[in-house]
Each structure stands twice: as structure tokens, then as C-alpha cells.
C-alpha positions, 0 to 999 in steps of 0.5 A: 667911147669911154665916159670922160671922169670927171675926177681923174685923168688916167695916165699910162707913161711909156719910156718912162724914163725917171718920170719926167711926164710924171713929174710934169704932169703932177706938177700941173694937176692933182688931177693926173694920176699915173696907174701904169709905167714902163722903163726898160733899157735895151742891152743893159744888166743895171736898170739905173732909171727903172731903179731910180723910178721905183725909189721915187714913185713905188712899184705899183703899176710899174713895169720893168719889161721890154715893151715889145713883150708886154701884151697890151690887155695887160696894159690898163685903160687908160685916158691919157698916154704919155711917153719920150719915145726913144730918139738916138736914132735922129738926135742931135747927138748923129748927124742928120745924113747917119741917122736912121730915123724911124727904122733905125735900132729903137725908133722902130718903138714908135710901132709899139705906140701904135700897137698899143692903140690899135689894139685898145681899139674902143678903150683906146685913151682920148689923149695922146701926149709924146716928145722926140727931138726937133729932127723928128720933123726932118728925119730921115736925111734921104726923105725929109719929113717921111718919119713924121708923116708916118706918124701922123698918118698911123695916127690919123688911120686911129681916129686922132687929131694931131697939133705939135710944136718944137719948142726950146724951154729957154724961150719960155724962160726955163734954165735949159736951151733944149728943142724938143718936139711935143705932140698932143693928140685927141681922139676924134668925138672926145671933148677936145677934139670936138672943139677943133674946127678951123685949122690955122685958127687952132694952130696960131690961137685957140690949140692946146699947146698954143695957150700954153706957149703962145708965139707968132709966125715966123715969117710968111711960110706955112704948108696946106697938104693931105698925106695921101696913100698906105703907111707903107706907100707913105713910107716908100714915096713921101717927099721923096724928091723935095729937099726940105721937110714940108712940116714946120715947127707948129702945126695940126693935123686932122685926118690927114690934112696938114697946116704947117706954120713956123713959130716964134716964142712970145714971152716976157717973164721971168728967166731961170739961168745955170746960175741959179741952179748951182748949189754953194762951192762948199758942197761940191765933192773934190772930184767936181774941179778940174785939176790946174794941168787938166784946164788946157785940155778943157780950153782945146776942146772948147776952143774953134779949130781945124784938123786935116781928116782923111775920110774913108775913101782916102780923100783929105779934108779940113774938118772944123768947128766953131769955139764955145764958152769957156767957161759956160755963162752962169746969167744964161739958161744952160746949153743942152743936157747930153747923155755924156755929161758925166766923168772926169774926161775934158769934152766940148760938151759938158758944161764947166762954171768957175766958182767964186774961188776961182777953180773951174768944175763940172756940174754935179747931178743935182744941178743937172735935175735942176736944169730939168726942174726936177726935184733935187736929188731926184736921181739919187740912188745908192746903186745908181753912178753920178756919171749914170745919173747925169746920163739919164738927164741926158735922156730926160725932159725939161719938166716945166714943159710937160706942166705947162701942157699939162696944165692947159690940156686940162683946162680944154677938158674941165673948162677950169683952173687946174690944182696941183699939191706937188709944185716944181720948184722954181727957186733953188737953195744954194744949200739944198736939204734932204727932202725924205718925201722922195724916197718912197720904198721901205728901206732908202739908203744912201750908202757912204762907203765900203768897210776897209779891212786895211785902211789908212787914214786920209786927213783931206776926208770928211768928218762927222762930230755926233753930240752924244747924249748922256743916256747914250754915253755908256753905248760909244764909250764901248768901243766895239767894232760896230756902231749905229748914230742916230741924229736928233729929230729933223728937217733940215738934214744936208743934201745927199752931196753934203752927205756923200762927202762923208767919210768919218765919224766921231761921236763927241762926249760932253765933258771930254770931247772926241777920242774914238775914229769910226768909217761910215759905212752906211748913212739912210734913212730910218728912226730910232723904233727900228732898235729901240721899239719900246720907244716907238719913235718913228720919226725920220732921222739920218741913221749912220751905220759905222765901222770902229777903226782907232782911238786917239791917245787923248780926248781933243776938245772940239766945238761940236756944230754938227751942221757944219761937220755935214758941210767942211770938218776935215779929220785934219782940224781934229788931228791937228789939235794933237800936240 
């Protein structure tokens, strides 16, 4: 049995996505140190999640390879193995009767977790922590609970005591109604495993999950049983004649003995809402607003309906579904974010809110990040579209749940309170700013526009007016084809939302005004020493790479206010002053 590290809990993260486990654990305690992680999306050329993960956390210890091909000896020894193993085969996106369960295409990746734990032998981690959909406890439809029984039996055979809870994040004050199954295990002989005595008491009061998320029994039903037979026999025979799964929403398994009970959340703290996580309307790009002539389509998709359909066998039946709120309530936690949240097409499941101006709009990626309790702009990457960012959040977890479980786990291991220098934001600014610490790679870029050889001026596009200092005036009076403009030293840069709205740039010359018009090709984070090394000025700035378009007939006098130009100055405001 490996000795407990008194300084760090070394973490290996499987199926890492964009790092939800990492954010949650680091938000729980500085003791958690992710030393290796793997993210690979099969049958996908563009590895969006991996791109985001590396951009935020760096490339050290990151693996972007198919986990099936990675030998266990290439995975460093660790204290805690975590992962949200793929759940597509039994997620709420498909009906339970059609779900393939653990035998489905991606469900088989559970066996990669088993392989790693098995092949680590004496060096397998003392602790495990996994997340999956709540339906895991009842899948597949033909043999309720079989999949979870296989998982528990295989972990028991590896020497783990395992507890689980189905948790709705909103029940504990978090901003999204997202139900997921959380699984925490302790290797026999480990510090926590030695504390487990009575299975019922551990589940109800004493365990890691009970301490993290207190609950009371829901009803009087509970179950106690033993998972018998080989793994193959469990697969073939578990609950074969049963109509319902024997696994309740909370429980524990030790040496294949199971105690399980249904849980009702106990919580009286503050409540985070959808409305508390939306940004100011002035920052929202036009493409997220629903045109007036499209509203009726959305109302239809959201409304109750009965539709006559014909089955494959030629049988006619009535398909019915209830109505959904339109727009979504701002004073409650949001509904569950799904992978199809992106895109402008009308959909029953996408969120729609009503803005103060009376317009309907979809949620932006930054708002979806907030509902999963990620940092603002976490999924921003120049090569990842807004639609894919929404997809990534649909696949993510609520970081606040991981944080609470991580805190509880730490308390059991070290018997003291955890300390974190990476807290998870609870209060969000309606005018978010760009946080440079989110970009850990050397040359992160915020690409705005591609070069335009043939162009037509668009008066509705946002314009940045940049003040030019006296010592830089000649540079901008020279109408060269390309220019670079640096912002001043400040930490109050706008969010990527505002930056992505920018299209044009005009330098403001003191005593003259604005005349020359540029296209903003790229906005990125940089420093002045890149171009002027003699300055040794490496303070972070926003750097705009520009392409000259044309000059106005004369200078236009404007009042420079750079912060406002990030948000609400359009080219038409300047052009309209021409007489």
C-alpha cells in the first residue's frame, strides 16, 4: 500500500473534457495536483476539448490519444483517479429503452478505467472519483441496474469500497438543474476505508458524500443485498426478472455487500439563478438574438403538442409532449444544459431568455460556462466555434459539485480544513472582464477577422477608436498596409464577448480626430517588448493587428472613450458625422 502524501494528492484525470474535475478539485484545495490527464474524442479530427484544456492548463502531462492505445505503465502513479466516463449510451438524450448501456459504443470505455486500476496492481490509487448520468443506476432497460452492478462488482474485486449519490446541483444552491451520479471509492487499507464501519450509518451520516451533501431518507424504501457471481455472471443474470433497479439514489458497497436508500436533499443556503449568470445586453452579439419573425417557431417548439406518427411496423399512434417555459425563468436555476445548446435553429431544449429591451435571445458560451460554474471564457479558443463551445458545456459537469466532494475527501484524508487559492466564482459580473490567467499557453490569440481583399463597409459593425500618443503619431499618419496597436497597461480589459464584436479600428490623433479606417484582423494578448525589445516592457496588453482599408475625406472630431468603444460604438456613428 503506497504511503499517503502529506503535501499533495496527485490526480490522474481520464476523459478530461475541458477540465471540470480539475477546476473543482483545485477550487477545493491546493493539495490536489493534476499530474496527468487524457482527453480524446473518437472519430473527430478537430479535438476541441483538448485544445481548450491545453490552452488553460498547459501541455505538461496532457495526453490527446485514444485511451485504448495508452499502456498503463505510461500513466504515472497517482493518489486519486477521476473522470466523467462517457455516458452517451445511456444519457437523457436517448430514451432508456434504446440505450445500449455499458455494452454500447462508448460505455465500453468503463473497461479502460478497470484496466488501468487492475494493471496498476499494488500501485493503484487509494481513491477514485467518477461522474456519470443518473440513469446509470437503472440501465439497461432490459435488465435494470445491471451496468452499475458490473461497475460495483469489478471495483469490489479490485479492493475498493464505493459510495454513490445522485445529486441535482440546483438542490444545493447551484445555478443549474443537472442530475448526475457521483461515485467515490476508497481502496481497502486506505485512510478513509479504515473509517467505514456500518454501511447504513456511513451512507446516511458519516461518509464523504453525506458530509459534502447532507440529505434525509426519501420515503421508507431501502435495499440490502450482495452482488453475486463472476463479472460475466453479473452481466448475464443480475436483476434479470426485476422491473425496477435495486439501486437507490444513495448507497455504499463494500466487499460486494450493498446498502442503498433514496435521498432527499437538505439545504437552506443561498440559491444561484439563471438570471444571476447572464451578461449585460450591450455585450451580446446580434447573432444570439432571435429575429421577430422566428419567435413563432420557438414558441411552437417549446409548446405542448400532439402529433400523429406512424411506427416502423405501420402502426399509427399519437406522440405527445408537454410544454416548456418560454422564455426560461431568470429567477430560478437553469434547466440542464445539453450538447445541442449552440446554433440559431429553433429547438425545444435550448435556453431562451427575455432581455430588458424586450427581445428574446439564446444563451452565449460564457453564460453556459457560468451555469456549470466554470471561469468566464474558459472554453474560448480561436479555433473553437461558439457552437462547439456550447457542445463542450453540454458534456461538462457542475464544478461546484466536484469542489464540495473534493473538500469533504480532503477533510477525511488529512483531518483538517482545506485551503484553496483557486476559488470558484459565485457572484458574476454582468460586464465580465478578460482574465489573462485563463491563457497559459505562450501565444494565445483572439482572432477576430480574416483579411478582406474586397470589402463593403458595414455601418452596423463595431468600431474601436484607439488613442494615439504623441510619440506614436507619425507611425499612424503613415498609411501603411498593416499596423499594430497596443492598449495601455490595464487589467480592466473587456471580455472576449466584447472583443469578438469588434470589426474596425480608427486611430484617434490628438488635435485632429479620426480619419484612417482599418480592419481588425487579430486581437491577442501580448506585450510591447515583442516589437520594441529595448523597452523591456512585458506587461500584458491587448494587441490589435490591423489591415488598412481606406481614409475618410476629412478628419472627424470624436470624443475618445476607449472602454465604450469596446462595447457600443459602431462605424455608422462616425460616418454619420460626415457632412
